[in-house]
C-alpha positions, 0 to 999 in steps of 0.5 A, a space after each residue: 820467228 824464223 828471223 830470230 837468232 838462237 845461239 846453241 853455243 859460242 861458235 854456232 848460230 841457228 837461224 830457224 827452228 828447223 835448224 835448231 832441231 836438226 842441230 840437236 839431232 846432229 844432222 847439221 854442223 857448224 855454220 859460224 863461218 857463214 855467220 862471220 861472213 854475214 857480220 863482216 862490214 868490210 865485205 862488198 854489198 854484192 858479196 852480202 847479196 850473194 850470201 843472202 841468196 845462199 842463205 835462202 837456198 840453204 833454208 830451202 835445203 834445210 826444210 827438205 832435209 827435215 822432211 827427209 829425216 821425218 820420212 825416214 823416221 816414219 819408215 822406221 816406225 812402220 817397219 818396227 810395227 811389223 816386227 813381232 816381239 821377241 821378248 815375250 810370247 804373244 800367246 801368253 796374256 803378258 805377251 798380248 798386253 805387251 804387244 798392245 802397249 808396244 802397238 799403242 806406243 808405235 802408233 803414238 810415235 807415228 802420229 807424232 812424226 806425221 804431225 811434225 812432217 805436216 808442220 814443216 811441209 805446210 810452210 811451202 804449201 800455204 798460199 801467200 796471205 796477200 793472195 788470200 786477202 785479195 781473193 776474199 775481197 774480190 768475193 765480198 765485192 762481187 756479192 750483191 747482198 750489200 755494199 762491200 768496201 764502199 758506202 751507200 749514200 746516207 740519203 738512200 739509207 735514210 729513205 730505205 729505213 723510212 720505207 721499211 718503217 712505213 711498210 712494217 708499221 703495224 708489225 713494229 707496233 705489235 712487237 712493241 705492245 708485246 714487249 710491254 703487254 705481258 708485264 701489265 696486269 689485266 686490269 691495267 691499260 698500257 696507255 693509262 700507265 704512260 699517261 699516269 706519269 705525274 710530271 717531270 717533277 716526279 722523275 726529278 725527285 725520284 732521281 734524287 731519292 735514288 741517289 740518296 740511297 745508291 751512294 758510293 758506300 752502297 756500291 762498295 757494299 754490293 761488290 764486297 764479295 765479288 772478285 776484283 778485276 785485274 788492273 792490267 785487264 783494262 789494257 786488253 779491254 781498251 784495245 777492244 774498245 778502240 776497235 768498237 769505236 772504229 765501227 762508228 766511222 762514216 766511211 770505209 776509208 776511215 775504217 781502213 785507215 783506223 785499222 792501219 793506225 792502230 799498229 803505228 809505232 808509238 815510241 814511248 819515252 817513258 822508260 828512257 826519260 827522253 823524247 825519242 826521235 823515232 816517234 811516229 814511224 810505222 812499225 814494220 816488224 817485231 810486234 806480237 800484236 795482231 794486225 788486221 786487213 779489212 775484207 768487208 765493211 758495211 757502214 749502213 745499217 738496216 733494221 735487224 741488219 747492223 753495220 759492221 766490218 770484217 778483217 783477217 789477221 795478216 801477221 799470223 805465223 805461217 805455221 799456225 793452222 788457225 785462220 784468225 778473223 775479226 768481226 766488229 759490229 756497230 751499236 745504235 746510230 741510225 733509225 734502223 738501229 733504234 727499230 732493232 732496239 725497240 723490238 725487246 720482246 723476249 722470244 724463245 731461243 735454243 742454244 746447245 739443246 737448252 731452251 731459253 729466252 732472247 731479245 727478238 730484235 738482236 737475235 735477228 741481227 746476230 743471225 743475219 751476221 752469220 748467214 751473211 758471212 758463211 760463204 766468205 768464211 768458207 772461202 777463206 778456209 779453203 784458200 788458206 788450207 786452215 783446219 781451225 777458225 778463230 773469230 774475235 767479235 767486238 761490239 758496243 751496245 746493240 753491236 755487242 748483243 748481235 756479236 754475242 748471238 753470232 758467236 752462239 750460232 757459230 758454236 752451237 753445233 757442228 752444222 756451221 762447221 760443216 757449212 763452212 768446211 772445205 767440202 763439208 769437212 767435219 774436222 773444221 774446228 771453230 772458236 769464237 770470243 766476244 768482248 761487248 761494251 754496254 750489251 743490252 739485256 739479251 739472254 735468259 739467265 740459264 743461257 747467259 751462264 752457258 756463254 761465260 767461257 767465250 763472252 765478256 760483257 763490260 758495263 760502266 757504272 750506271 749504264 742504263 742499256 744492260 739493265 733495260 728490258 720490258 720488265 725493268 721499264 715497266 717496273 720503273 714506271 710503276 716506281 715513278 707512279 707510286 713514288 711520294 714526292 709531294 713532301 720533297 716538292 713542298 720542301 723546295 718551295 718552302 726553301 725558296 720562300 725562306 730565301 726570298 723572305 731573307 732577302 726582302 727583309 734585309 735592309 742592310 747596306 748593299 754595294 751597287 758598283 762602287 757606291 754604297 746603297 741604303 735603299 730599303 726593300 719595298 715590302 717584306 714576307 712574314 710567316 703568315 704569307 709563307 704558310 698561306 702560299 704553302 697551303 696553295 702549293 700543297 693543294 696544287 701539287 696534290 692535284 698535279 700528282 693525281 691525288 684525291 683532289 683529281 680523279 680525271 686521270 688514273 693515279 699511280 697510287 690507285 694502280 695496284 700492280 706487282 713488280 715484274 720479274 726480269 727474264 733477260 740479262 747481259 750475257 757471259 762473264 760480266 765485268 762491272 766498273 763503278 765509282 767507289 767514292 775515291 776512284 774507279 773499281 771493277 769486279 766480276 759480277 753475276 748477270 742478275 746483278 743488273 735486274 733493275 734500272 739504276 736511275 742516276 744522272 750518269 745513266 746515259 753518259 755511262 753508256 757512251 764510249 767517250 763519256 763512259 767507257 773510255 773515261 772510266 778506263 782512263 781514270 782507273 789506269 791513272 789512279 793505278 799508275 799515279 799519273 794524271 797524264 797517263 794515256 793508253 797511246 803513250 803506253 802502246 808498244 
């Protein structure tokens, strides 16, 4: 922060970190006269301009003075290293140990001086960030592998997906069969399992049954011993959620405008109690938030090639030796995404030398992302002369899974670092962090645990996608087939008959408009009629549900199959937000927490951004602040 004033005393002001250090070393003196001249409002504008130019030249000389000072320190350290020790005889063990200690101290001091010298010289050697962005965009635009910073027509994308489906129909069918096949007993045919689903009534009553069990009290009990989520963590997660929602934009222009609008100044009047006149103006300085410049955007997805965009941080410190990159991956939106989702077969996957399982379709999508941008990342490192690469990956649904696999590929071994390093430089350090919302069941438990340090998966209450795998779907079908819902159905039919009986048997006056009517009902329903109807209903429901009265189709009760053990779970550190009866609560839970599909009326809505994650975050923060009008936009600083 070179523009920040650091007051060393009442008469001296320091403009830069270099000056602060030189002042402490006694290498520069009082600059109060210059500061006074700078703050004098009566000076002509030309004098201020001259003073500004003088300050720029002075800053340049300060940097040179710093470089010279540290060069001198290096020379002195080098000469001291060459001098023999006079206090201790080198021939004695004590002398050898003392010389060794002195050598270590000198080497450490020399290394420190080298690092500091390199730190202050980097300011003048680093290229301008705007130049890096321009060159990176040119490279991305010249890459013909996909549409970059431009959108292909929707009709072209749809036709290409239809063509892909036609060309790969057999392989897709084989993948689907292999996704479910391993979970079915040899004596059970997969098609028979689907055909044996009784009716929509079974799902309706099974839903009612599940909701009667999984009450808010049941949820609180399950989370009782799990660590709670800090409320302010929601602010960080919401910023990532806004970026993930931006990936669903239909055009590159919308993505670019969305990135820019994230950093518009929102002058909140909550603290001052009044309406600020500055509201809506663009923030130009003083923000500690990362600001991103769009480098690459592909709004069209294909099977195993998800839509995504790539951006670079444009307001990073010039002294930062890390290149900060943002990758946001879109979730399911098109036919190509659905094909990727359907490929839920658990395939062998190795990470950091450990064997496990992973979602085959999403694995291919993540590998595509790393291969697609390997050349671009290497170019960015070379242009910026950075030694470290920090990639932030964000995604929702399918995008969260693909982002996780991409991060695992980046951090798996030194090979990726060598590939993108300048000339194969092995010293390039790569770090990746993932925030995913509603990530599908992706990894086996052992691999999921290995990603806890860099992957955060957020799951909204009953969101069905993180719980969905081949095993959990088959288990749900088995539960539906084995669920006895006849008594519940007969209960509802009898309740309806009793209601009709009461209405038709009631001869009390009724109001028709403004007139009273004493019209008698034409007939009444007695108890014998109700029992006769219920006997007919019992036989009909038994036949429809595949009971003993109908052997024409397989019955769920006759299909003996053990439940399967799921092998795929959400990755990393899992945060579960749930409705506890009085509001929204959150807890850190193990990945195995989601080993079955939570059948609830909100299981689909909870997966969506608007009706699920955004709504849950907003309600949680409103409860915390006790403000029904709270919004994240008003709190943005």
